[in-house]
N, C-alpha and C positions, 0 to 999 in steps of 0.2 A: 443748752440746745437739746431738744428731744429728737431722737432718731429711732425710727422703726425699721426693722429688718424683715424683708420678705423674700422668700425663695420661690422661684417659678421654674418647674422642670418642663423640659420640652419632650414631646412625644414625636417619634420619627414619622414624617410624612414623605416617604420616598428615600432614595439612596443617600442623599447628602444633607438631610436635615438632622443635625446632631448637636448635642450640647445642652447647657442649662443657663439660666439667667439669674443673677443675684442682684436684687434691687435694694438700694438704700434711699429712703425718702426722708429728706430733711424738712422739718416743719418750720424752718426759718425762711422768711422772705428773702429771695435771692437778688435783691436790688444791688447789693455790693458784690455779687457773684462769689460768696463764700460758701463752700460746700463741705460736707462731712462725708468722707468715703474711705474705703480701704486702699485706694490707689492714688491718693492726692499727690504723692510725690512724682507720679508718672504722667499726670495729665498735663495738657497744654493750657496755658492761660490765654486762650484765644477762642473766639467764636468759630463754630464750624461754618463752612459755606452753606448757605441756604439756597437750594436749587429744587426744582420740581418739574413735573411734566407740564404743568400749567402755572401761570402766575397766580398769586394769592387772590381769592375772590373777595369782593367788597362785602362787608358785613355791616349790619346795624348793631352798633354797640352802645352801651350807656355812656352818657357824657354829662358833665356839669357845665352850666352856662352862667356867666357873670356879666351883667350889663352895667356899665358905668357912664355917667354923663360927663362929657368933656367939652373943651372949647372947640369951636370950628377950626379945622386944620390940624387937630390933634387926634383925629379918628384912627382906629386901627383894630387889629384882631390879634389876640394872644392865644397861643396853643401850647398844650402840654399833655402828658399822658401818665396813666397809672397802670401797673401790672394787674391790680385787683381793686375792687371797690374800696376796701379799707386799707390799701397799701399806700406808701409814699409815692412821690413823683418819680418817674423813670429818669435815671441819670445816665443811661447809655443813649447813643445816637438813635433818633427816630427820623424817618424820611418824611418831610413835610412838603406839600406843594399847595399853593393858592392860585386859583384860576378865576379871573374876572369874566363873568358871564353877562350876556345882554339882558337876560331875564332870570327868573328863579329856577330855570331848568337845570338838569343835572348832566348836560352834555355840551360839548364844544367850549368855546371861550379862549381867553388869552392868559397864559401863565405869567403871573406877575411876581412870584416868589417861589424858590425851592431851596432846600438845605437839608443837611443831616445833623441836627442838634437835638438835645433832649427836649428843649422847649424854646420858644421864640416869640417875640412881640414885634409885629410888622405894622408900620404906619401905612395906612391905606386911605384912598379917597372913598367917600360914601358910594355904595353900589351893591350889586349882587355878586356873591363869590361862592366858589366851591372849594371846600377844604378837603384835600386828599392826604392820607397818611398811611404808612405801613411800618410795622414793627414785627420782626420775625416773619411768621407766615400769616399774620393778620393784617388786613388792609381795610381802610374805611373811606367813605366819601360822604360829606355833609354839606348841604347848601346853607347859606346864611345871607341875610340882608343887613348891611351896615348902613345905618341912618346917619344923617348929619348930626354932629355933636355927640356921637356915641362911640364907646370903646367896648368891644366884646371880648370875653375870655372863655375859651373852651378847654376843658380838661376831659380827655377821652379815657375810658376804662377799657384797655385792650384785652383784659382777661387772658394774659399770657403767662405760661410757666416755662421752666427750663428743663431740658433733658440732656444730661451729660453721659456719654457712653464710652466704654472701653471693652475691647475684646481680648481674650486670653486663650491659650491652648493648654489644656490639662492644668489649669490654674497658674500657668506660667506666662510671662510676657511673650508677645509675638517674636519670632526670630527676626533677625535683621533681613532687610530686603523683601519683606512681605508686609502687607498692610491690610487693615480691615476697612471695608466700606459699610457704613451704617446708613440705613434707609428707614424713614418713618412714613407709614401709610395711614391715612385717616380712616377710622372705623365708624364715623358718624358725621353728621352735619353736611354742609354744602359741598365738601370735598371728599365725601365718603368713598373709599376704595382707591383714592388717588395717592400717588407719591407726592408728599408735600415738602420733604426736607431730606438732604443727603449730607453726610459728613465723612471725610476720610482723615480727620484730625484725631489722634489718640486723646481721649478725654475731652473732645470738642463739645461745645455747648450749642444745642439747637433750641431756638426760642419758638415754642409752639403754642397755638391757641388751646385753651382748656378743652379737654375731651379725651377720648380713647384712641390709642394708636397701636398699630402693629409695628414693632421694631425688628428689623432684619439686619443680621450681620453676616457678611460674606468676606472671606479672607482670600486675597489675591496675591500671587498666583496660587490656585488650589481649587478644591471642589466642595468645601464644607460651607454650609449655611445654617445659622441658628436664628430662631425667631422667638419672640415673646410679646405679649400684650402689656401695655402700660397705660395708666390713667394720669394725665397731666392736669394739675390744679393751678389756678391763678396764683402767681406770686410764689410758688413752691418749686424748689429745685429737686428733681428726681435724678438719682445717679444709678445707672444700670451697668453691671459687669456681665458680659456675655461670654461664657466659657464654651469653647468648642471641644467636643469629643473627637479628637483627631490626632494624627501623627505627623511628623515632619520628615520629608524625603529630601536628601541632599544628593543631587546628581553630580557626579564627578567625572566629567568627560572632557576630552581635548577641546580647545577653543573653537575649532572649525568643524567639529563633529556634530552633525545634526542627529536628533533622536526623537522618539515618541514614547510616551508613557501612557498606557491605556488601561482603564478599569475593565476587568474581565466581566463585570456584572451589568455594565451599562455602556452607553456610547460615548462617555466622557473620555477625552484624550487631551493630553498636553503635548505640545510640539515645541522643541527648543534646540539650542546648540550650546555646547560648552557647559560650564558649571551653572547650576540652578538650585534654588531652594523652593520647595513647594509644601503647602499644608494640605494634607489629604485625609479623606474619610478612611477609617479602618477597612481593610479588605485586601484583595489580591489584584495586582497590577502586572502588566506585561511591558517590559522595557525592550525597545528595539533601536539599534543603531548599526547601519550597514548590515553585515552578516551576523551581528551579535543579537541574541535574544535571551532575556533573563526574566525570571519570575521574581516579583518584588512583593513582599508581605509587609503591609503597613499596620502597625498596632497603635492604639490610642496612647498618647502620652510618651511615646518613644520616638527617637530619631533614627532613621534608617539611611545608611550610606548606599547609594547606587553606584557601583563601579562601572563607569561608562567606557573604560578602555577595552579595546578589542583583544 
């Protein structure tokens, strides 16, 4: 396996944009979801939740068409997908839907089949159909006319790659009870500027259409954000480690004691009660609880205990 290592440093754009991104790009097709990374023991063997501000937009993507002659009553349509033009068939679930239409149009109709399988072969009566499919953030819609005594086979090339993400603080794993939210924004194409995928799974896998994206990591609870740009290639798994230049604040207050922790250089404020762990950008903060006021200094890579007792 050939692995290239690329480091991308972040330049601060405001108070809370801190950190750096370390990218490991594997040249191996990720059909079997095998990755090479520095944190393979920490990642989750599960896909991230794919969410966004808008549903995936339908795209015109390449496809292979096979037409076979068959007996009357044996007509049907077979569908499958590839990650890239020269890749093997997708072995993970793909959402398929077939809609029977009254004519060759691409709207309306009656759904006659839907499933989430890598590939499927559906017996159908001759007629006009619309094939809808989605894989990761890529969706397609294709009309087809099935003639009597005919069997059609479609293999769609989704041009999808994988993005696996993990966030750290000072090159160390995140503290317990905090989590990183990873968001991918498209930097080109039909969804340019839009949020296309979100993951809060450590080492979670996002399946993205080939192209350029801005990856953002925000640790909650806290106020640090790190960003980097990444190029996704069809059939390639890219692994990104986003390191936050931040410190950890451990608030130790009685269970019923409410408090605020405010950044002295901005309007950011955390409100809580009792014990809490936060990941914070380096700087000076003011802690208030009842009649108690304290100045808290947060340093990158260090853990600071905030004594919340009056």
